[in-house]
Backbone as numpy.savetxt, mean C-alpha at the origin, in Angstrom:
# Nx Ny Nz CAx CAy CAz Cx Cy Cz
-0.33 -5.69 9.53 -1.15 -5.01 10.49 -0.69 -5.50 11.85
-1.01 -4.90 12.87 -0.42 -5.21 14.17 -0.82 -6.60 14.65
0.12 -7.53 14.56 -0.12 -8.88 15.07 -0.86 -9.78 14.13
-2.07 -9.42 13.73 -2.85 -10.28 12.86 -2.76 -9.78 11.43
-1.95 -10.47 10.64 -1.67 -10.09 9.26 -2.88 -10.35 8.37
-3.25 -9.36 7.59 -4.36 -9.54 6.65 -3.91 -10.38 5.47
-4.78 -11.24 5.03 -4.51 -12.05 3.86 -4.36 -11.14 2.64
-3.44 -11.47 1.75 -3.21 -10.76 0.48 -2.47 -9.44 0.62
-2.16 -9.00 1.83 -1.57 -7.68 2.02 -0.10 -7.83 2.38
0.75 -7.32 1.50 2.19 -7.39 1.72 2.68 -6.25 2.58
3.98 -6.19 2.83 4.53 -5.20 3.75 4.32 -3.75 3.35
4.46 -3.44 2.09 4.29 -2.05 1.67 2.84 -1.61 1.76
1.94 -2.47 1.31 0.51 -2.15 1.40 0.08 -2.06 2.86
0.60 -2.94 3.71 0.28 -2.90 5.14 0.75 -1.58 5.75
1.93 -1.11 5.33 2.45 0.17 5.84 1.54 1.32 5.42
1.11 1.31 4.17 0.18 2.35 3.71 -1.10 2.33 4.54
-1.65 1.13 4.75 -2.88 1.01 5.51 -2.70 1.50 6.95
-1.59 1.12 7.57 -1.33 1.60 8.94 -1.28 3.12 8.98
-0.65 3.72 7.97 -0.49 5.18 7.95 -1.82 5.91 7.80
-2.83 5.24 7.26 -4.14 5.88 7.12 -5.12 5.39 8.18
-4.62 4.65 9.17 -5.46 4.25 10.29 -6.16 2.92 10.16
-5.85 2.14 9.14 -6.45 0.81 8.98 -5.43 -0.19 9.53
-5.64 -0.59 10.79 -4.66 -1.42 11.47 -5.12 -2.83 11.77
-6.43 -3.06 11.73 -6.96 -4.38 12.09 -7.99 -4.83 11.06
-8.32 -6.11 11.15 -9.38 -6.65 10.30 -10.69 -5.90 10.56
-10.95 -5.57 11.83 -12.17 -4.82 12.17 -12.19 -3.45 11.49
-11.02 -2.79 11.44 -10.94 -1.50 10.74 -11.31 -1.67 9.27
-10.79 -2.74 8.66 -11.07 -3.00 7.25 -12.55 -3.32 7.04
-13.12 -4.12 7.93 -14.55 -4.46 7.83 -15.39 -3.19 7.92
-15.03 -2.30 8.85 -15.81 -1.07 9.05 -15.77 -0.17 7.81
-14.62 -0.09 7.16 -14.47 0.78 5.99 -14.90 0.12 4.69
-14.69 -1.18 4.60 -14.89 -1.88 3.35 -13.67 -1.72 2.47
-13.57 -2.55 1.45 -12.41 -2.53 0.57 -12.27 -1.18 -0.15
-13.37 -0.66 -0.66 -13.31 0.61 -1.40 -12.95 1.76 -0.46
-13.53 1.79 0.73 -13.23 2.86 1.68 -11.76 2.88 2.08
-11.20 1.71 2.36 -9.78 1.63 2.73 -8.90 2.03 1.54
-9.25 1.57 0.34 -8.50 1.90 -0.88 -8.49 3.41 -1.09
-9.64 4.05 -0.92 -9.74 5.50 -1.13 -8.95 6.25 -0.06
-8.94 5.77 1.18 -8.12 6.42 2.22 -6.65 6.40 1.83
-6.19 5.29 1.26 -4.80 5.19 0.82 -4.54 6.20 -0.31
-5.46 6.29 -1.26 -5.30 7.25 -2.37 -5.32 8.69 -1.87
-6.25 8.99 -0.96 -6.35 10.36 -0.43 -5.09 10.78 0.32
-4.38 9.81 0.87 -3.13 10.11 1.60 -1.99 10.44 0.65
-2.22 10.29 -0.65 -1.18 10.64 -1.61 -0.43 9.46 -2.18
-0.75 8.25 -1.73 -0.11 7.07 -2.29 -0.78 6.73 -3.62
-0.13 5.89 -4.40 -0.66 5.53 -5.72 -0.86 4.02 -5.81
-1.87 3.50 -5.12 -2.10 2.06 -5.14 -2.66 1.60 -6.48
-2.34 0.37 -6.86 -2.93 -0.20 -8.06 -4.25 -0.86 -7.68
-4.99 -1.28 -8.68 -6.25 -1.97 -8.43 -6.02 -3.30 -7.72
-4.81 -3.84 -7.81 -4.53 -5.09 -7.09 -4.75 -4.91 -5.59
-4.44 -3.72 -5.05 -4.69 -3.50 -3.63 -6.19 -3.56 -3.35
-6.98 -2.96 -4.20 -8.43 -3.00 -4.02 -8.93 -4.44 -3.99
-8.46 -5.24 -4.95 -8.89 -6.65 -5.01 -8.33 -7.44 -3.83
-7.12 -7.10 -3.38 -6.51 -7.78 -2.23 -7.32 -7.50 -0.97
-7.77 -6.27 -0.80 -8.58 -5.92 0.37 -9.92 -6.65 0.34
-10.52 -6.72 -0.82 -11.79 -7.46 -0.95 -11.57 -8.93 -0.67
-10.47 -9.49 -1.17 -10.15 -10.89 -0.89 -9.94 -11.12 0.60
-9.32 -10.15 1.29 -9.13 -10.27 2.73 -10.48 -10.29 3.45
-11.42 -9.50 2.96 -12.76 -9.49 3.56 -13.52 -10.78 3.28
-13.34 -11.32 2.08 -14.05 -12.54 1.69 -13.35 -13.81 2.16
-12.08 -13.68 2.58 -11.32 -14.84 3.02 -10.81 -15.69 1.87
-10.51 -15.03 0.74 -9.99 -15.76 -0.41 -8.79 -15.02 -0.99
-8.07 -15.69 -1.87 -6.95 -15.06 -2.58 -7.52 -13.96 -3.46
-6.76 -12.87 -3.63 -7.28 -11.73 -4.39 -7.64 -12.07 -5.82
-6.97 -13.07 -6.40 -7.28 -13.45 -7.78 -8.57 -14.27 -7.87
-9.09 -14.70 -6.73 -10.34 -15.46 -6.72 -11.56 -14.58 -6.51
-11.38 -13.27 -6.37 -12.52 -12.37 -6.28 -13.23 -12.44 -7.63
-14.54 -12.76 -7.64 -15.25 -12.94 -8.90 -15.19 -11.70 -9.80
-15.14 -11.92 -11.09 -15.04 -10.84 -12.07 -16.18 -9.82 -11.91
-17.37 -10.31 -11.66 -18.51 -9.40 -11.47 -18.28 -8.48 -10.27
-17.75 -9.03 -9.18 -17.47 -8.23 -7.99 -16.33 -7.25 -8.26
-15.33 -7.67 -9.03 -14.25 -6.76 -9.40 -14.78 -5.56 -10.17
-15.72 -5.81 -11.07 -16.33 -4.71 -11.84 -17.07 -3.75 -10.92
-17.82 -4.30 -9.95 -18.52 -3.46 -8.99 -17.54 -2.61 -8.18
-16.45 -3.25 -7.74 -15.44 -2.53 -6.96 -14.81 -1.42 -7.78
-14.52 -1.71 -9.03 -13.90 -0.72 -9.92 -14.82 0.48 -10.12
-16.10 0.23 -10.34 -17.06 1.34 -10.51 -17.15 2.18 -9.24
-17.23 1.52 -8.09 -17.31 2.24 -6.82 -16.04 3.04 -6.55
-14.89 2.44 -6.84 -13.61 3.14 -6.63 -13.48 4.32 -7.57
-13.88 4.16 -8.82 -13.82 5.27 -9.78 -14.72 6.42 -9.34
-15.92 6.09 -8.86 -16.85 7.13 -8.40 -16.28 7.86 -7.19
-15.71 7.11 -6.25 -15.13 7.72 -5.05 -13.87 8.52 -5.38
-13.08 8.04 -6.33 -11.85 8.74 -6.73 -12.19 10.08 -7.37
-13.29 10.14 -8.10 -13.70 11.38 -8.75 -14.01 12.47 -7.72
-14.33 12.08 -6.49 -14.66 13.04 -5.44 -13.43 13.55 -4.69
-12.26 12.94 -4.95 -11.03 13.38 -4.28 -10.59 14.70 -4.90
-10.38 15.73 -4.08 -9.95 17.01 -4.64 -8.59 16.89 -5.33
-8.37 17.69 -6.37 -7.08 17.62 -7.07 -5.93 18.04 -6.17
-4.76 17.53 -6.49 -3.54 17.85 -5.75 -3.19 19.31 -5.93
-2.58 19.89 -4.91 -2.15 21.28 -5.00 -0.70 21.39 -5.44
-0.22 20.38 -6.14 1.13 20.43 -6.68 2.21 19.92 -5.76
1.84 19.37 -4.60 2.85 18.83 -3.71 2.39 17.46 -3.23
3.35 16.64 -2.91 3.03 15.29 -2.44 2.40 15.37 -1.05
1.31 14.63 -0.86 0.65 14.60 0.44 1.39 13.70 1.42
2.10 12.71 0.89 2.83 11.78 1.75 3.99 11.20 0.95
5.01 10.79 1.65 6.13 10.14 1.00 5.78 8.70 0.69
6.32 8.18 -0.38 6.12 6.78 -0.72 6.88 5.91 0.29
6.32 4.76 0.58 6.93 3.84 1.53 7.81 2.87 0.76
8.97 2.57 1.30 9.82 1.56 0.68 10.21 0.55 1.74
10.61 -0.61 1.30 11.03 -1.65 2.21 12.43 -1.35 2.73
12.71 -1.74 3.97 14.05 -1.58 4.53 14.94 -2.68 4.00
16.16 -2.34 3.73 17.12 -3.31 3.22 18.37 -3.26 4.09
19.20 -4.28 3.99 20.46 -4.29 4.72 21.31 -3.12 4.26
21.98 -2.48 5.19 22.87 -1.37 4.87 24.21 -1.96 4.44
24.73 -1.56 3.27 26.00 -2.11 2.79 27.17 -1.65 3.66
28.24 -2.46 3.70 29.45 -2.10 4.42 30.16 -1.00 3.63
30.92 -0.16 4.31 31.52 1.00 3.64 32.78 0.69 2.85
33.33 -0.48 2.95 34.46 -0.86 2.11 35.82 -0.51 2.65
35.91 0.17 3.81 37.25 0.47 4.32 37.78 -0.64 5.21
37.01 -1.71 5.33 37.50 -2.89 6.01 37.27 -2.92 7.51
36.70 -1.85 8.10 36.52 -1.88 9.54 35.21 -2.54 9.96
34.39 -2.96 8.99 33.15 -3.67 9.28 32.00 -2.75 9.67
32.23 -1.44 9.70 31.16 -0.52 10.05 30.25 -0.32 8.85
28.94 -0.20 9.09 28.04 0.03 7.96 28.24 1.41 7.36
28.03 1.49 6.05 28.13 2.77 5.36 26.90 3.61 5.72
27.04 4.91 5.68 25.91 5.79 5.94 24.94 5.71 4.77
23.68 5.66 5.09 22.65 5.63 4.06 21.78 6.86 4.26
21.62 7.66 3.22 20.91 8.92 3.38 19.42 8.81 3.12
18.93 7.72 2.56 17.51 7.67 2.20 16.62 7.29 3.37
17.16 6.67 4.42 16.42 6.28 5.60 15.18 5.46 5.28
15.16 4.74 4.16 14.06 3.85 3.83 12.89 4.51 3.13
13.01 5.81 2.81 11.93 6.49 2.11 12.33 6.73 0.67
11.34 6.69 -0.18 11.59 6.98 -1.59 11.69 8.48 -1.79
12.23 8.86 -2.91 12.36 10.25 -3.29 10.96 10.86 -3.41
10.64 11.96 -2.68 9.30 12.53 -2.76 8.97 13.10 -4.13
9.99 13.33 -4.95 9.74 13.85 -6.29 9.30 12.75 -7.25
9.24 11.53 -6.76 8.75 10.44 -7.60 9.83 9.59 -8.20
11.09 9.84 -7.89 12.18 9.08 -8.48 12.43 7.75 -7.80
11.78 7.51 -6.66 12.04 6.28 -5.90 11.26 5.11 -6.45
11.57 3.93 -5.92 10.87 2.75 -6.37 9.63 2.54 -5.53
8.60 1.97 -6.13 7.40 1.61 -5.39 6.73 0.46 -6.11
5.86 -0.24 -5.38 5.22 -1.39 -6.00 3.80 -1.10 -6.46
3.36 0.14 -6.34 2.02 0.48 -6.77 0.97 0.02 -5.78
1.37 -0.58 -4.66 0.42 -0.97 -3.64 -0.23 -2.30 -3.87
-0.02 -2.91 -5.00 -0.68 -4.17 -5.29 0.05 -5.34 -4.68
-0.64 -6.43 -4.59 -0.02 -7.64 -4.07 0.94 -8.17 -5.13
2.15 -8.45 -4.72 3.13 -9.01 -5.64 3.36 -10.46 -5.30
4.15 -11.13 -6.12 4.38 -12.56 -5.89 4.88 -12.84 -4.50
5.77 -11.98 -3.95 6.30 -12.25 -2.62 5.32 -11.91 -1.52
4.22 -11.22 -1.85 3.23 -10.86 -0.85 2.07 -11.84 -0.79
2.01 -12.78 -1.73 0.85 -13.67 -1.77 1.03 -14.83 -0.87
């Protein structure tokens, strides 16, 4: 998030949140974990429940795995109820999946110029690209 990084939120999840307007801790507090999670889903991304728990952990000031089981169950029920209200897709992706930027490989002709990369850091909109499901991964904790 801009300047002040949320606890438990890695780069891909942070990018998703920025794209749906959740840029600060105050934005997250105003929406709540379920509200922010649903905004990400409504945008067409496919976050895992780990993102939901990570957002709740950010609000509680604890690691996402320390969110109590009872609270996780409450979050899951609320997220399921809110997800049921999301209108079905019309057969097209609402947003492209976000991917991490990587170093551009050299082109191999020895002049040291970078090779052209056609993906520009976005995954295939047809679903063939890689994604982390939005959850916190080992490198994001």
